[in-house]
Each structure stands twice: as C-alpha cells, then as structure tokens.
N, C-alpha and C positions, 0 to 999 in steps of 0.2 A: 306652531310658532314660525316655522320656516315659511310656510305659505302666507301667513299673516304679514310677516316682514316684507316679503316680495310683493304681494298683491295689494295690501292695504297701505303699507308705509313706503313702498317704492324703493327699498334699499337695494344697492347694487352689489354689496359684498357682505357676507355673513362670516363670523368666526366662531370657533368652538375649541375648547381645550379639554383634553382628557389625559389620563396617565397612559403612557405607551404600552404598558403591560395589560391594560384593561381591554382585552380583545372584543368583548361585547359592546363596549362603548365605541370602539373604533369601527366595528361592523355597522352599528346604527348610523354613525356619521357618514360612512361611505355609502350606505343605502340611501341616505338623504341627499346624496350628490356632493358631499364635501370631499376635498382632497387634501392630503398632507402637504403642508406648506414647508418648503425647504428653509433651513435656518438663515440663509443669506438674503431671503426676501423680506424679512421683517426685523426692524430694530428692537421691538419688544418681544423677541422670541422667548417662549416660556422657559422656566427653569428646567434643569436636568431632570429627566424622568417623565416630563410632560411632552405632549405632542400638540401642535397647533394645526387645526384643520380649517380650511376656508372654502366658501362656495361663492363664486362670482356669477351674478345674474347677467345673461347675455341678451 
C-alpha cells in the first residue's frame, strides 16, 4: 500500500494511527519509514491512547 501510494498515486504524505501500547504495530510503521508525529504538528491529533505516525515522501 505504501509503495502504491507513493509510486502510482504520487502522494507526498502518508498517515497511520495505532494504539501507543501496540508495540508490534508501532514496529511495522517504523520499519515502513513512518515517524511519530508530535502533538503540536497536527490539529486532528488522535485521541488519548493513540499515536499518529506520518511518512513524508522526499
């Protein structure tokens, strides 16, 4: 999905949410190049307990 979004759709930024305590999901997102988004960077920051990860295509 990540490759399709970048290569076929030409998206510049991808976002994903997961529960902060779900270490396996966090690991997968980090392995795919996503980074934790600080709360101050997004108006729609996820509810408590969730983490927002983004990947920006350069």
